[in-house]
N, C-alpha and C positions, 0 to 999 in steps of 0.2 A: 163929555171924556177928555174932555182936554188938559187938564191938569194931567193923569197919567199917561195923553199922548205925549203931552214939551217935557214929563218927566223922562217917562221912555228914550227918549230923540236927543233928551241933552245927554244920558248915558253911555248912551252906544255913536252919542256921538265924538266926546272923552275918547271913547274906546280907539274910538278908526283914529285919529288924532294923535295918540299914543303910538300902535304902532304901524302909524306913518301913511295907513289906508286914505287913499283919495276915492269921492266918489260913493262912498257908502257901501253899508253890505248889504250882500244880494241874497242871502240867502231866503227859501220861503220853502215849507210845504207845496206848496202848487206848483215853481218853477223847475225844474231838474237843472242837474248842474253835476258837475262833474264828481263831487263827492257823494252825491245820492247814492244808496245802497241799491244794490240788484232788485230787481224786480220780488225775486221770490224772499228774500229779507225783507220789504215795507211792510209784506202783509203783516208782522210783528209787533207791531205800532199802527193800530187806522183810529182814521181822525172819523168825529161827528162833529156836523157844525150845526149850530143853535144862530140865537134870532142878534145874541147879544153874544154868547161862549164858544170858543171850542170844547173838543173831550177827547184827548188821545186816552183811547183805548186797549191794554198789554192784551195782545192773542198769541200766547202760547199752549193754548189751554189744555196740549195734550201734559204740557211738562208743569203746571200749573204759574202758569207765567213765567216760570222764573228770566231771570234779566241773563241779556248775551250781551256783547258789546256794538254791537249792531241797533240793541234798541233805546242804550247810554243813548248814545250817540245819532238817533232819530230822534226822542225826545230832546235833545238840546237843542236842533235846530228848530223844530215845532217850539219850542217856548219862547225860543228867540227873536221869531220873527212874529208871533203872536202877541207877544208883550208889544213889540213895535205898533204893529198896527187899531189906526186909533177903534177899529169898529169893533174890536174887543172887547166887552168890559173885565173878562171874568172866564178862565180853564176850567179842568174836568181834567179827573183822570178813572178810568176804571178799567177793572179786569173782563177777561170773557171766564165763560164756565163757571166752576163753580171756588177760583179763587181770586181774589185781586194780583197776590204776587205774594208766588212763596220765597223769593228773595234771591238772590242771585244765583244762575246756571252754576255749580261746583261741578258738578261730576263733567262736567266740558271743563271747566280750570283744573280739573285734576288729571285730566287728559294734556288739555296743551302743555302743565309742569309735568308729565310724565315721557312725551315727545322734546322734552329741554326748550318750547317757546316759552321761555319767560319773558318776552317785550312782548309777547301779545295778552298775558296773565297779566302784564303790570298797566297796560291799556286797557284794558276790563275796568281794574277796580279806579285807574285815573281821569276816565269817561264817566263812569256810573258818579264817584265824587264828585266829579264839576259840575253834573246833573243835580247834585241832589246840594250843592250849591247855592245853583241860579234857583231851582229850588225854595232854598229859604229866606233868600235876598228879592224875589219875586214883586214888581210893582201892581199887579194886578190879585186881587183876588183868587185862588184856588181852595178847589171843592175836591174831596179824593173819597170817593165809593168804596167802604170796604167790605162788601157783602163776602164773603170766600174766610178762603188761608191767604193771613198777614204776614209772614214772616220775617223775621232777615231785613235784606235790602227793602222786600215790600214794607218796611217803616218806613225806612228811611225815606225811597222815593213818596210817601206821601206825609206824614205825620213834622217836616217842617213846614208844611204848608201853612196857609188860614184854614182852613175847616175839614174835619176826619168824622164821615156818616158811617159807624159801623152799625152790621145788624144781627140777628137773631142766627147769621150763618158766620159769623164772624168768628176766627180761629185767632189768638193771635201769640206770636213767641219770638223773643232771639236767642235760638237755640243753638249758636253755632259750640258753644263748649265743646257740645257733643258732636260737633267733627273736627277737633282741634282746633277748630279758633278764635276767634275775641268775636263782637259783638262788637259791627263794625256798619257804613253807614251808616253813618251820625246818631247809632245806636249809643255809644261816649258820652255824646251833648243829653239825648235828650231823655234815657237812666238815668242819668247822675242826675236830674232837673226836676225829677219824681220826688213825693214827700218821702221827707224821711231813708230810709233804706232801702224802700221795694228795688229802686234800680238794678243795687247791687243782690236784689233776691233773687231778680229775674235772669237777670245777664249768668247767673252764675248754675241755676238750677233749672233754666230753660224753661221752667211751669208757661204753660196754654191759661191763657185768655180769654175769656168770652165778652158781647160787645159789652155786656152793661158791666162788665170790671171795668176795660177801657173805658166807658164812658167818666167811669167812677173815679178812675185815676188821671182823668186831666189828658189821654191820649189817645182819644176821643174826643171831641167836638158834638157832635149830635148825635142820637138816635132813632135807624128805623126798624118795621117790620121788613124782611127784603120784601114782603108780599108785593110792603107799599111805595119801592123803589118807582114806580110806574108813575104815580102820583110824584113825586119826589121830581123825577125828569120831567115829565111834561109839564110842570111850575121852572123849574129851571130855564127851559127851553125857552118858555114866553119871555123872562125877564131883560130887558133890557133897562143895563146900570153895571157900572162899577165901583158901587158904592158897600162895602165889606154889611154893614148894618141891616140893609133888604137882602141881603143873601141869607146872611143868618136869619131874620126873622121867617124868613120864607122857608130854609128847611126843619128851624122851630116848626111850623103852619102846619107838616108834614109831615112829620116825625112821629115817634111814641114815647110815653113817659114810661119809663123802666125804674126801677128800685133793686138795686143789688139783695137778693137773696142770702142765706142765712148758712152756704158756702162759699160764698163772694170771701175775694180776696182783701176786700175792708173792715172784717173782724179779727184778720190775721196780722194786722199793722202793726201792732202794738208788739207780741213776739218775734215779727220780721224787724222791725227797727232792734229786741234787743239780740238775735243774734249776725244778726247782718252786718249790725255797726262796730263788731271787731275790726281789726287791724290788718290780719291773718287771715288767711282760707285753714287754717288748725284749728284754730279758737273758734271759725264759724262755724266747722261741721261740732267742734268737742260742746258750746254752746247749741246748738241744732241737739244733738245727741241729748243728753240732758234736760229739753225740752223734751222731745219726745218719748223719756222716760215719766217724765212728769206728766204728761199732758193727754197722751195715749189715743193725739188724733191721725187717721191716714195722710193728711197733711203733710203733717210734720216728718210723718216716718217717708213716704215718697221723696220729699224735699230733697233727703238723705239720699238715699238712694240716686235721685241725679245726681247728686252731687259727686260722688264714688262711682257712678258710672260717666264721668265725663274725664275727660285729660285734666291730667293732674297740672300740666303746662298751664293749657289755657288757664285754665280754672284762676293759677295765679298773676296772667297776665292780665284777664282780664279783670281781676280785682283793682289790679293796680291802675288802668284804663277807665274803669266807672271813677275810680275815686280821685283821677287828673280833669277829666270832664267838666267835673260839679265845679271846677273854676278856670275851666278855659273856654272862649267864643267858638260858633259852629264853625269858622274857618278855621280856627286853632284845632278842635277836636279833629277836624277832614282831614286838616294837613297831619297829624300827628296817628290818626286810625294808616293814611298811604301807608306809614314811613311800617308801620306794624305787619299792616294786610303783605307787603313785597318783604320787608324779611322773613316771616311768617312763610310765605312759598319759594326761599329759597334755601339753599344749602345753608346750615345743616341743621335746620328751624322747618323745618318742610315735613318733615316724617311727621307725624303727626296730621297733618291734616291731610293727605292725601291720606294717610289707613284709615282715617276715621270716616272721610265721604267714601272707601270699598268699604269699612263695615256696616254702614249705616242705610244708604245709596247706591251702593253698585250689588255687592254681592249679596248683604241683605246679613249678614250670622249673625249682627249683633257684639262681635268679638274685637274689641278691637286693640291688638296691643302697644297698650301710648307707650311710650318713653321722652323721661322719664316715666316708671311705671307708678308709682304712688308719691306724694303730697313730702315727705321726706327727701325723696332723692332729685327736685325739682329747686337749683341752686338761685342766688339771685344774680346771679353772670349770668343765667341763661333767660329767666328774666328783662335783666337787664338790655339782651341781644334784642329782643325785640324793639325797642324802643328806642335803640342808634341810630345817627346819622347816616343816610345811604350814603353810598362809599360816593369818591373823589369823585369818578365819573356815571357817579349814578341820582339823577334831579331828582330834586323834592316835586310833590303834589302844589304849584302853581296857581293860586285862585286869584279873581280879577278884586281883593278887597279892597283898591282904590277905587277903583268903577261902582261896585257894588253892596253896600255895607249890610250887614244882613241884621231885621229885623227883629229877632228871638235872641 
C-alpha cells in the first residue's frame, strides 16, 4: 500500500509544517496521551482489529449509540492514526445493539444549553463536523454497516464515506425539524444531491426509509440481510487490500439482491418532485394538500401530518439549507451548518430546539409549543438569523481544506 501511505504521510507532513510542529504527530489509538479520554468514556467507541483493517464500534447501545463530544474526539484520533498506518488498508464503522447510530445526543445537548454551558455545546458540533470532514476526505476506503437505527448524525458519520451497507433492520431518517432543528452533520450536502427534490422531502417530513429504499436512492451502496452480516464481516476480516474495487466486489458477493416493493418511495418520486420543487414551505404544503385530495394515498396524508407537526421555523430554515447545499461543497455545507447550529442553540433562537427535545425525548408528551406557532408568523429575518455570520468574537468552523480536499 505504498501509494496511500505516501499520500497520508505527505498530507500529515504538510499539516505539521503549517502548524509549526517538529517531529511529527503522536496520536495513536494504542498509545496514551494527555488528551486520552477517561477510561469510562473510552468504552463508548471500541476498536476491532482485522488483517488489513480497523473497525470502530459505536458503543452506547442504551442510547442507540447517540454521539457525544467524547465519541467524536475519539473517532478523530483513531481515524487520523489509522490513515497514517501503512499496515491498514481500509476502515470500518459499526454500532452495538439495535442501532448503528441514532444521531447526536440531543438530550445531553439540551441539558448543556439549559445549564448555560454554550461553549461545551459548540464544542460538540465542532468536534462532530470536523470528524465528518475527515471521513469525507479519507484517503482509505471506508465501510459503514448501517444495521438498525441510522438517523441524523448517524448519516453524517457514514454517508460521506466510501461504502454503506444497509440491512433489513435499517431505519434511516433526518427527523430534526420535529425537534425544532435543521438536518445537519452534512445532511444539507448529501440530501441536496439526491435525485430530484427527494432531499427536501426527507428533510421537511423526516420520513423513515428502510434499507432497500436507501439503496434505491443511493444513500446506501450495498445491501445485506442482518443475519448474513457475520459472513460479510468474516470476508472483510480476511482482506488484505486498500483497493476500493476489491472491497466493493466482496461486499457485493456476500450481499443480497433486493428490489423496491410497491410501497417504496421510488414509486412516489414524480409526485414528490412536483410538490417539493416549490419555492416556499407554504407552497409545498398547498401542493401536497392538492395531491392528497386527488390521490387519496396514505403516504401523502402522513407527509402532510408530519409537516404540520414540525417546527414552522425549522421547516423554513431547513428548506433554505437544502437549497443552498445543492450549490455548495462538503466543507462549505459543514461550515454553514455549524453557523446555523450555533445560532440555533443561542438566544433568541434556542427555544424551538429545547422545546422540541423536551416534547419528543424528555417528557414525551409530543405537544411542543413552537415559537412562532405557524408558518405565516415566521419572518424572513428569523430565517436569516440562522444563517447570519457568528459574532466578532465567535470563531467560525475551521476545516483543513488546504490539506484535505473532499473527494465527494
